[in-house]
C-alpha positions as CSV (number, residue, x, y, z in Angstrom):
1,M,-37.2,-8.3,1.1
2,P,-35.2,-6.9,4.0
3,R,-32.7,-4.3,3.0
4,D,-29.9,-5.9,5.0
5,T,-30.0,-9.2,3.2
6,D,-26.4,-10.4,2.7
7,P,-25.7,-11.1,-1.0
8,R,-23.9,-14.3,0.2
9,L,-27.3,-15.7,1.4
10,L,-28.9,-14.9,-1.9
11,R,-26.1,-16.7,-3.7
12,A,-26.7,-19.7,-1.5
13,F,-30.4,-19.6,-2.4
14,V,-29.8,-19.4,-6.1
15,A,-27.1,-22.2,-6.1
16,V,-29.4,-24.6,-4.2
17,A,-32.3,-23.7,-6.5
18,D,-30.2,-24.4,-9.6
19,E,-28.7,-27.6,-8.3
20,L,-31.6,-28.9,-6.1
21,H,-28.8,-30.7,-4.2
22,F,-26.9,-29.2,-1.2
23,T,-23.7,-31.1,-1.8
24,R,-23.4,-30.0,-5.3
25,A,-24.4,-26.4,-4.5
26,A,-21.8,-26.3,-1.7
27,A,-19.1,-27.5,-4.1
28,R,-20.2,-24.8,-6.6
29,L,-19.8,-22.1,-3.9
30,F,-16.5,-23.5,-2.5
31,T,-18.0,-23.9,0.9
32,A,-18.9,-26.6,3.5
33,Q,-22.4,-28.1,3.2
34,Q,-23.1,-27.3,6.8
35,A,-22.3,-23.6,6.2
36,L,-24.5,-23.6,3.2
37,S,-27.4,-25.1,5.2
38,R,-26.9,-22.5,7.8
39,D,-27.0,-19.7,5.3
40,I,-30.3,-21.1,3.8
41,R,-31.8,-21.2,7.3
42,R,-30.6,-17.6,8.0
43,L,-32.2,-16.4,4.7
44,E,-35.5,-18.1,5.4
45,E,-35.6,-16.5,8.9
46,R,-34.9,-13.1,7.4
47,L,-37.6,-13.5,4.7
48,G,-40.1,-15.2,7.0
49,A,-40.6,-17.9,4.4
50,V,-39.7,-21.5,3.7
51,L,-37.8,-21.7,0.5
52,F,-37.1,-25.5,0.1
53,V,-38.7,-28.8,1.0
54,R,-35.9,-31.2,2.0
55,T,-36.2,-34.9,2.5
56,T,-33.5,-37.6,2.6
57,R,-34.1,-38.2,-1.2
58,R,-34.7,-34.8,-2.8
59,V,-34.7,-31.0,-2.4
60,A,-37.4,-29.0,-4.1
61,L,-38.5,-25.4,-4.1
62,T,-41.6,-24.4,-2.2
63,A,-44.2,-22.2,-4.0
64,E,-42.7,-19.2,-2.0
65,G,-39.2,-20.2,-3.1
66,E,-40.3,-20.3,-6.7
67,R,-42.0,-16.8,-6.4
68,L,-38.9,-15.2,-4.8
69,L,-36.2,-16.8,-6.9
70,P,-36.5,-14.3,-9.9
71,Y,-36.1,-11.4,-7.4
72,A,-33.0,-12.9,-5.8
73,R,-31.5,-13.3,-9.3
74,R,-32.1,-9.7,-10.1
75,V,-30.6,-8.5,-6.8
76,L,-27.5,-10.5,-7.5
77,A,-27.2,-9.2,-11.0
78,A,-27.4,-5.7,-9.7
79,H,-24.6,-6.4,-7.2
80,E,-22.5,-7.7,-10.0
81,E,-23.2,-4.7,-12.1
82,L,-22.3,-2.4,-9.1
83,A,-19.0,-4.3,-8.5
84,A,-18.1,-4.0,-12.2
85,A,-18.9,-0.3,-12.3
86,A,-16.9,0.2,-9.2
87,A,-13.9,-1.7,-10.5
88,R,-13.8,0.4,-13.8
89,D,-10.7,-1.3,-15.3
90,D,-10.6,1.5,-17.9
91,R,-10.2,4.4,-15.5
92,P,-6.8,6.0,-15.0
93,L,-4.8,4.7,-11.9
94,L,-3.7,7.5,-9.7
95,V,-0.1,6.7,-8.5
96,D,1.9,8.8,-5.9
97,I,5.6,8.5,-6.6
98,G,6.8,11.5,-4.5
99,V,9.3,12.8,-7.1
100,W,10.4,11.4,-10.5
101,I,13.8,10.5,-9.2
102,S,12.6,7.9,-6.8
103,T,12.0,4.1,-6.5
104,G,8.3,4.7,-7.2
105,G,9.2,6.7,-10.3
106,Q,11.2,3.8,-11.6
107,V,8.5,1.3,-10.9
108,L,5.9,3.5,-12.6
109,D,8.1,3.9,-15.7
110,E,8.5,0.1,-16.0
111,A,4.7,-0.4,-15.4
112,R,4.0,2.0,-18.3
113,R,6.3,-0.1,-20.5
114,L,4.7,-3.4,-19.5
115,A,1.1,-2.1,-19.8
116,P,1.0,0.5,-22.6
117,G,-2.7,0.4,-22.9
118,T,-3.3,1.4,-19.2
119,E,-3.4,5.0,-18.1
120,F,-1.3,5.9,-15.1
121,V,-1.6,9.4,-13.7
122,A,1.4,10.4,-11.4
123,R,0.9,12.4,-8.2
124,F,3.6,13.9,-6.1
125,H,2.9,13.8,-2.4
126,S,5.8,14.4,-0.1
127,G,5.3,11.5,2.2
128,L,3.5,8.2,2.7
129,T,1.6,9.5,5.8
130,G,0.0,12.2,3.8
131,A,-0.7,9.8,0.9
132,A,-2.2,7.2,3.2
133,G,-5.1,9.6,4.0
134,Q,-5.7,10.1,0.3
135,L,-5.7,6.4,-0.3
136,A,-8.2,5.7,2.4
137,A,-10.5,8.4,1.0
138,G,-10.3,7.0,-2.5
139,R,-8.6,10.1,-3.9
140,L,-5.4,8.1,-4.6
141,D,-4.9,4.5,-5.6
142,V,-1.2,3.6,-5.0
143,S,1.8,5.2,-3.2
144,F,5.3,4.2,-2.1
145,G,7.0,4.5,1.2
146,R,7.9,3.2,4.6
147,V,4.8,1.4,6.0
148,A,6.3,0.6,9.4
149,G,5.9,4.4,10.2
150,L,2.1,4.3,9.7
151,P,-0.3,4.0,12.6
152,P,-1.6,0.3,12.9
153,E,-5.2,1.3,12.3
154,V,-4.2,3.1,9.0
155,L,-2.0,0.2,7.9
156,A,-4.8,-2.2,8.5
157,G,-6.8,-0.7,5.6
158,L,-3.9,-1.0,3.1
159,G,-2.2,-3.6,1.1
160,H,1.5,-3.4,0.7
161,R,4.5,-5.3,-0.7
162,L,8.2,-4.6,-0.1
163,V,9.9,-3.3,-3.3
164,R,13.3,-2.2,-2.1
165,L,15.7,-1.7,0.7
166,E,17.2,1.8,-0.1
167,R,20.5,2.7,1.4
168,V,20.2,5.8,3.6
169,A,22.5,8.7,2.8
170,V,23.3,12.3,4.0
171,L,23.0,15.4,1.8
172,L,25.9,17.7,2.9
173,P,26.8,21.3,1.9
174,G,29.8,21.1,-0.4
175,D,32.1,22.8,2.1
176,H,31.1,20.5,5.0
177,R,33.9,18.8,6.8
178,L,32.6,15.4,5.7
179,A,31.8,16.2,2.1
180,R,35.1,14.8,0.8
181,L,34.5,11.3,2.2
182,P,33.1,8.7,-0.2
183,A,30.9,7.4,2.5
184,V,30.1,8.9,5.9
185,P,30.3,6.7,9.1
186,L,27.4,7.3,11.3
187,D,29.7,8.0,14.3
188,A,31.2,10.9,12.3
189,L,27.8,12.7,12.5
190,A,27.8,12.8,16.2
191,G,27.2,16.5,17.2
192,E,25.6,17.3,13.9
193,T,22.0,18.3,13.4
194,L,20.2,16.9,10.4
195,Y,16.9,17.9,8.8
196,A,14.5,14.9,8.4
197,G,11.1,16.5,7.8
198,A,10.2,17.3,11.4
199,G,7.1,19.6,11.3
200,N,5.8,18.2,8.0
201,E,2.7,16.1,9.0
202,E,2.8,14.2,5.7
203,T,6.2,12.7,6.2
204,T,6.0,11.6,9.9
205,E,7.1,8.0,8.9
206,W,10.4,9.5,7.7
207,T,10.9,11.6,10.9
208,D,10.2,8.5,12.9
209,Y,12.8,6.6,11.1
210,A,15.3,9.4,11.7
211,R,14.6,9.5,15.4
212,R,15.2,5.7,15.6
213,L,18.4,5.9,13.6
214,F,19.8,8.9,15.6
215,A,18.9,7.5,19.1
216,G,22.0,7.0,21.2
217,R,24.3,8.3,18.5
218,G,24.5,12.0,19.5
219,I,23.0,13.1,16.2
220,G,20.3,15.9,16.5
221,L,17.1,16.3,14.6
222,A,16.5,19.8,13.1
223,A,13.6,21.6,14.8
224,P,10.1,21.4,13.2
225,F,9.8,23.5,10.0
226,P,6.8,24.0,7.8
227,K,6.2,21.7,4.9
228,I,8.5,22.5,1.9
229,E,6.9,22.1,-1.4
230,G,8.8,21.6,-4.7
231,E,12.3,21.0,-5.6
232,A,13.2,24.7,-6.1
233,E,11.8,25.6,-2.7
234,F,13.5,22.7,-1.0
235,T,16.9,23.8,-2.5
236,R,16.4,27.4,-1.5
237,V,15.4,26.5,2.1
238,V,18.0,23.8,2.7
239,R,20.8,25.9,1.3
240,G,19.7,29.0,3.0
241,R,19.6,27.4,6.4
242,G,22.8,25.5,5.9
243,W,21.2,22.2,6.8
244,S,22.5,18.7,6.3
245,V,19.7,16.4,5.3
246,L,19.0,12.7,6.0
247,A,18.1,11.3,2.6
248,S,18.3,8.1,0.6
249,E,20.6,6.9,-2.2
250,V,17.7,7.8,-4.6
251,F,17.4,11.6,-4.1
252,I,17.2,14.8,-6.1
253,G,20.4,16.6,-6.9
254,V,20.8,19.9,-5.1
255,P,23.4,22.5,-6.5
256,G,26.2,23.1,-4.1
257,M,25.5,19.9,-2.1
258,V,26.8,16.3,-2.2
259,L,25.0,13.1,-1.4
260,R,27.0,10.5,0.6
261,P,25.9,7.0,1.7
262,L,26.0,6.3,5.4
263,T,28.0,3.3,6.8
264,D,29.1,1.5,9.9
265,P,26.4,0.4,10.1
266,V,24.6,0.7,6.7
267,P,21.1,2.1,7.4
268,L,18.4,0.7,5.1
269,S,15.0,2.3,4.5
270,P,12.3,-0.2,3.2
271,V,10.2,1.1,0.4
272,S,6.9,-0.7,-0.3
273,V,4.3,-0.3,-2.9
274,V,1.1,0.6,-1.0
275,W,-2.5,0.4,-2.2
276,R,-6.0,0.7,-0.8
277,R,-7.2,-2.7,0.4
278,G,-9.6,-4.3,-2.0
279,L,-8.4,-2.3,-5.1
280,R,-8.7,-4.2,-8.3
281,H,-7.2,-2.7,-11.4
282,P,-4.9,-3.9,-14.2
283,G,-2.6,-1.0,-13.4
284,L,-1.9,-2.3,-9.9
285,D,-1.1,-5.7,-11.4
286,A,1.4,-4.0,-13.7
287,L,3.0,-2.0,-10.9
288,L,3.4,-5.2,-8.8
289,T,5.0,-7.0,-11.8
290,A,7.3,-4.1,-12.5
291,A,8.3,-3.9,-8.9
292,R,9.1,-7.5,-8.8
293,R,11.1,-7.5,-12.1
294,L,13.2,-4.4,-11.1
295,G,13.8,-5.8,-7.7
296,E,15.1,-9.0,-9.1
297,E,17.2,-7.4,-11.8
298,N,18.8,-4.8,-9.5
299,H,19.0,-6.9,-6.3
300,W,16.9,-4.3,-4.5
301,S,16.2,-6.6,-1.5
302,Q,19.8,-7.5,-0.9
303,R,21.3,-6.5,2.4
304,P,24.9,-5.3,2.5
305,R,27.1,-6.5,5.4
306,G,26.5,-4.6,8.5
307,A,23.0,-3.4,7.5
308,W,20.7,-1.8,10.0
309,L,16.9,-1.6,10.0
310,P,14.6,-0.4,12.8
311,E,13.0,-3.2,14.7
312,A,9.6,-2.0,13.6
313,D,10.5,-2.5,10.0
314,E,12.0,-5.9,10.7
315,Q,8.7,-7.0,12.2
316,V,6.7,-5.9,9.1
317,I,9.1,-7.6,6.8
318,R,9.0,-10.8,8.8
319,A,5.1,-10.7,8.8
320,H,5.0,-10.5,5.0
């Protein structure tokens, strides 16, 4: 039997052999009768054998069809075993949440509550761009972040669903001229330079967002800096360099600094749950359910008056 025989063709063969009727076999496979007949012809060509005798009144297996049928059944059974082994519903689900104080962290906590028998193992990548490579390689199952900042060829291999429209904020030194304001108008940041992960190849989707937000507003982007790992190191570097930081409303606390929401307009950053396309796991189902419940309870998709999103993000939201 040719090594490249499509399992779909073998399923067609077995269904017709079981039913001895093309219409009933097509209905069983949820396909059109013409497509089923085409698949049988294709399989016969690949095998170099006639499998069925067809007349206007009946369909019957040929002697060669009867001989090959048990082999086809065993091949299909092996495919099903392989699929079941690959799915491994009992294996832990690897979930990147960035930091515990994040939308992803909240969704993971809720998923664990909803599915106490499922093992979730948290990972802490600093950005979705870096996590996307791990997803594609199968070293990670799920992540969270801004999908519009990913290259199209990367996004094509991922499934994603919008979870939240996070309000964007600025992290300021406590003695900054704007630190006493309850909210900071974007225009007030003109002439300022903000850190937004430039130089960190794992967070390019966030740096891209910053560039789009800063464009035409006179706000500078801090020069590229090596990736900063860990909350303690982040605090040391940011405070040591006196940076203001583009952040979101869900952000770690930094001693000596204050987090202020941005306004006029209100920038929003979409956060989606992202998974490797084709992934099947009860943990993914629990995460999606948790994201939906939290979103509905907390109005995570609500847009405040005067909200702003990059056009690239609007396009992704409209498409889904």
